[in-house]
N, C-alpha and C positions, 0 to 999 in steps of 0.2 A: 532387370537391374544387374549390374556387374560390379561386384566388390572383390574381384579376383586379386587385387593388390593387397587386400587385407586378410583374406582367408579363402580356403577352397571348400566348396560344397561336397567334393568327392572324398577328401581325406579328413577324418576327424581331427580336430585341433586339440592339442593338449589343453587340459583344463586348469593347470596350476602354473602360475607364473610368478617369479621374483625377478622383475626386470625383463631382460631379453632372454633369459634362460627359461624355456618352457619344459615342463616335466610331463612326459608321456605316461599315461595310466594304462594299466592292463584291464580296466573295467569296460563294460559295454558303453558305447557313446550315447550322449544325449543329443537329440536332433532338434534343431530350431526350424520351425515352420512359420512362414509369414501368414498372419491372418488376412492379409490383403488379397492373396490369391491361392493360398493353401500350399504353395511350393516350398520345398525344403531349401533353406538358405545354406545351412552348414551343420556341423556337428562338433561337439566337444566331448572330451573324456572327463568324467567326474573325478574329483580328487579321492584318493584312498587315504586311510588314516596315516600310513607311513609318509605319503606325500604331504599331508597336512603338517606332520611333525617337522619335516624338512623346511616347509614354508615358514612356520612360526619361528624356528631357530634362525632362519635367515633374517626375519624381521627383528628379532631380539638383538642380533649382532649389529644390524644397521642402526638400531636405536642408540647404541653406545656412541656411534660417531655423530649421528644426526642431532642428538640432543645438545651436543656441545658446539654445534655450528651456530654462529650468531644469527639471531632471528632475521635481520635484514638480508643476510645471505640466503637464508631459507626462502625469504620472500622473493629473491631473485630467481630461484628455481621455479617457483610458482608463476612468476612473470613470464619465463620462457615457455612454460607449459601453456599459459594463456595465449601466447603468440602462436604456438603450434596449433592450438584449437581453432584460432582464427583462420589459419591456413586450410584446415580440414573442415571448416564449418559446413559447407554444402554437402560434402560427402558423408560426414557423420550425421548430419540432419536427415539425409535421405535414408541412412541405415536405421536410425531411430524410428522413422516413419514406417519403413518397410517391415522391420522385425516386430515392432510393438503395435502398429496400426493407427497411430494418431496422424492427423493431417500433416502435410509437409510443412505448413506454416507453423504448426505447433512443434514439429520436430526441430525445425530451425530455431524456434524460440527456446526450446530446451537447451540446445547447444549454446545459444546466446547467454542463457543463465550460467553456464559453465564459465564463459568468458567474463561475465560480470562478477562472479564470485572470485575469480582469479584476481581481478582488479581490486576488489574489496580486500582480499587477503594480503595482497602486496602492500597496501597502505597500512593494514593492521600490523604487519611485521615490524613496524617502527613505533607501535603504540601499545605494546603489551605491558600495561602499567599496573603498579601496585599502589599502596597508600602509605603515608607516613602519619604517625600519631605521637602525641606528647606523652611521655612517661611520667608517672607519679613519683618516680625515684630520681633524685638529682644526679646529673652526670650520666644519664641513660638516654638512648634513642631507640624508638620502636618503629618498625615498618613491616609492610607485607610485600611479598613478591610471589610470582607464579613461576612454576617449573613445569617442564614437559611431563605428561602423565605416563606415557609408555606406548604399548601397542593398542591401537584402536581397531576394534572389529566393526565393520560396516556391513549390515545386512539390508539390501535394498529390494524394492518391489519392481514389478514389470512396468508399471504405468509411467514412471520416470526413470528409465533405465540408465541414464548417465548423470542427470542433474543432481539427484539426491546424493550420489556418491561424491560428486564434486563439492557440494555444500559442506559435507563432513571433511573430506580429505584436504581440501585447500586450507581450511582453518586449522585442522590438526597438524598439517605439515609446517605451517609457519609457527605453530606453537611448539614444534620440536618433536612431535609424535611421528610414529610410522603407522601405516594403515594396511589392514588385511581386509579385502573386500570379497564378500560372498554375494554375487549378483543373483537376481532371479533366474531360476532355471528356464524361464520362458523367454529371456532376452540375454543369453550368454554372449552373443557375438558383439553386442554393443560394448560389453565389458572388455572383451579381447581387443577391440579397436582402441579403447581408451588406454589400456595397458601398453599397447604398442607405442602409442604417442608419448606417454610419460617415460617409458623405458628408454627411448631415444634421448630424451632430455637428461635423464640420470646418467646414461653412458657418456654423453658428451661432456658432462661436468665431473666425471670420475667419482661418482657417488655410489654408495652401496645399493645393490638392486633391491634389497629387502625393504627399502623405504616405501615401496608400493608393491603389494602382493595381491594377486587374484586367485581365488579358490572357487572354481565352478563345481556345481553339484547340486544335490537335492537338500532336503531339510536336515539330513544328518550332518552336513557341514556346518549349518547354523547351530545345531545342537553341540557340536564339538567346541565351537567358539564360545557359546554361552557358558559352558561348564569349565572352561580353561582359565585357571588362576593367572596365567600369564597375560591374559587380555584385560587391560586396565579399564576399558570402557566398551560396552556394546551399544552401538547406535543402530536401532532396528526400525525399519519402516515397513508397514504392512497392516494386516488385520488386527483387530483388538484381541481375537482369540490367540493369534501368534504372539502378540506382545505380552499377554498374560503368562504364557508359557516361558518366554524368554526371561521376563522379570522374576518369575519364581526361581528359575535355575540360577540366574546371576545373583539374585538376592540371597540365596542360600549360601553363597561363598562371599557375601558382603561386597560384591562388585558393584560397579556403577553402570547405569543404563541411561540411554537417551531414547525415548520412545515416541515415534510419530505414527499413530494408529488411525483407527477409523474416524470418519466424519459423517454427520447427518445434517447437512448445512441448510439453513433457511434464509430466505429473503422476506422481510416484512415490507409490504407495499401499503403505505397509508393513503388516506383520502387526499393528502396534500403532496403527493409525489408527482414528479415529472414522469408521466407514464411512458413517454418514448424512451427515456433513459432506462426506466425500470424494466421494460420489455427487452431491450437490448442486453441489459445485464443478466436478466434471468435466462435469456436464450443461450448465450455462450456458457453461462454457469451450468445449465442443464444438459447441453449436448456436446460441449467441448470434450475432446478425448473420448467421445462416445459414452460420457457419463462415468468414466473410469479415473477421475481425479479424486483424491481425498477431500478436495475442496468443492467438488461438484454440488450444485444447487439441487437438492432433493425435495425440498418443501418450499412452497410459495404461500405465504400467509397474507391474505389480502383483505383490506377493510371492505365491509359490505357495500358501502356506497359506490365503490369503484370496481367491485368484484366482477360484474357482468361485462364491463368495458374491458377489463384486463383479460378476462377469459376469451372474448372475441379476438382481441389483438394477439393473444398467444396462439390461438388456433390458426390464425392467418399466418403468423410467423413460422410455425412449425411446418406448414405446408410448403414453405419456400426452402427448407433445408435440403441441400444437395448431398446425397449419400453415395459413396463409391470409393474407388481407388484412392487411398490417402496420398499417393504421390502426384495425383492430379490436383493442381492448385484450385481448380474450379469447385472441388468438393469441400464441404464444410465439416463432414463427419465421415470417419472411416469405420472399420469393423470393431467388434469386441475382440479381446485377446485370443479366445479359443472357444471351442464348442461347449466346454463346461460353463463358461461365463454366459453363453446363450441359454443354457438350461436354467441357470439361476435367474436370469432375466425373465424367462417364461414362467418359472415357478412363482416369482414375485407377482407377476401380473395375475396369475390364477388365484393366489392367496388374496390379493386385493379385491378381485371380483367376488370371491366367496364371502368376504367380510362386508360387502355392500358398496365398494368403491365403484363409481361410474366413470368410464373412460370417455372423455370428450375428444381425445385423439387416440385412436387405436394403435396398439403395438403389433408386433409380429416379426417373423424372420423373412428377409428379402430373398427372393429366388431368381435364378437366371444365370447366364454365363458370366455376367459382370460380378456376380456375388457367389461364385462357385466354391469359395472357401467355407461357406455355410456360417460365417461369423458376422454377417451384416444384419442389423435389426433396425426397426423403426423406433425413433424416439416417440414417447407417448406421454399423455397427461391424464391423470385421474382425479376427479373430485372425490374427496374423502373426508371422514371425520378425523380429527387430529389424533385420537387415541387408539387408532387401529394398530395392532401389533406389527404389521408389515411396515407401517409408516415409521415406527421406531427402530426398524432394522435397516442397516446400510446394505443396499443392493448396488453392486458396482456395475451400473447400467443406466441408460438414459430414460429413467422413469421419473416423472415430475408429479408430485402430489400437490393438489390445489386445495387450500383450506381457507375458510371464511372466518373473519373475526369482527367484533364490534368496537371494543375499546383497546387502546394500545397496551394497557397492562395485561389484558387477555392474550394479545399476540406475543408479548415477551414471555409469558408463562408457557404458551404452546411451544415457542421456540426452545425454551430451556428444559422442557420435560423429557427430552430424549437422553439416553445415557452418554452420547458423544458430545464433545464440546470443542470442535475445531474452528470453523469459520461461520460468520454470520453477517448479515447486512440489513440496513433499513433504507428504504427509498422514501425520502420526504424532503420538502423545502421548508419545513417548520423547525426552527431552531430548538424549540422546547422538546419536540418529539425526538430529535436527533440526540440531544444531551441526555434525555431520559434513557434512551437506548444504550448510551455509552456509560451511564452511571453505574455505581455498585449494585443498584437494584435492576440493572438492565441485562444485557447479554452476558451469559456466563461462559462465553467462548474465548479462546486464546486470541482470536482475530475478530474484530468488530468494525465493520465498514459503514460508511454513510455515502449513499448515492453512487456506489460501485457494487459489483456483484461479489459473490463469495469466492469465486475462482480466479486464480492468478495473484501472485504476490511478488513484490520487489525484494531483491536480496538484501537491501539495506536494513530491513526490519527483522526482528526475531520471528521465526515461523514455528508455530506449534499450537497445541490446544490442551484443554483441561479434561477432567473426568476420564472416560474410557478412551480418549484420544492419547492419553499417556503422560501429559505434562511436560514433554520435552520441548526444547527450543533449538532450532538450527539457523544457520545462515548469519544474518546481520546482528546489529546492536551489540550486546555483550555476550552473545552465545558462545564466543571463543572460550569463555572461562571454564566450561564443562570439560574441555580438552586439556586442562592443566590442573595441577595440584597447588593449593594455596599454602604458603608458609609464612608464619609470623616470626619476625626476628627482633631480638632485643640485644642491644650493644651497650655494654658498660664501659665508659671511658673515664670513670672516676677512680679514686684510690680507695674507695670503700666498696662493700658488697651488701647494700641494704636489701631487705626482702620486701616484697609487695605487701600491701595492706598494713604496713608498719610492724610486721611480726618481728619479734626479737628472738634470736637464737645464738646467744653468745656463750662461748665456753668459759 
């Protein structure tokens, strides 16, 4: 791979950016290694506290100008950014695939998500609406309006190194906010690439550089953001453990959070399912991004009458999965992000076996020159009891747990018994079963699908989950409201000043 036009693998790249001005740090660099081949792609300097302060000050100054820019004009900047992303789609998609390890098709799909959310945000820029209400007082008018919130801190995870940032930033920008992005230290170069693209757009339009800020570094950068009263909203994507820490710090200062945390997603396959569709949905859900999506299918809950048939079809399907270089479009699955992820995968398999799980498709680490990074693993399937501790834990790896049920009420209860509540699906051609699954007594997840898998979401709908998934909503629908502050206005155009509720206060 050659990304020489974007950054150099020989010279560490500055890790703090406000637009085109990159600040060089005196700290030791962070190196980015590709899980595809183990090669060093490049390096970045982590931000120091002094550099952090300069960056936040730059964002605060930019907000003064940006919040007063008409929303449709802000939408025009996002439109230009979307146009630039279209130009770089192939190159950026390859970088995502190479630095993170997901297949090239998924890398390109992630960049397409950026383009789609830009299109959505452009339209939204002319629809930031409030409400009007009738006042109980004569000669009065009441209405609600929304104003920009301020500086938005975006903490993103490695598995979607560019899309999640764009979900937040495109909406925040049209809402009049400025964004400070702390990307995963495992995928810093994807962030630098995005920042270079938006910086060119901002410069061309003579806009303040602080509208978009990148702060590379480790967890300390995220801790600075969470504790900073100047950051109006922290949008954090990652593990439930991380989210709880962020929520505690931000909550202590009565700040706002948008949390997108862990998922332990299930597909229920009933006896009346189209099994061909069910198997295809489960297959991509389980092995897409090597099991490293928050929406990955981790549990397959199958009705006993079709259990053996589903099991046979799954085994046959898993044998056909091509694993290898993610930039080779013939491969359906790439590597895990690093060797720590491989260790966690192996530990989960061991825990499952000790608890009585029976593997019908064995896991393991792939060896050989094609897998020299040591990050390639086999997707595996285990028959388990639904209440095993490891089954209730989210392992970010391609491990699928197969569970048998008798009645639909039992299947829904099994699905809902885990602490996470992100995505869920039912495979059935029975209308009653589908509606029961979607009812208030059905799935307790933020996403509930019928006859599609748990993984993959369109940007038009609000994305997020309940319980330990954090309760946040990003992307479509009315998710934009979290990036703004609501204000209720009452205007008296009469010659009197009556009080509400008929209160008299005359001198």
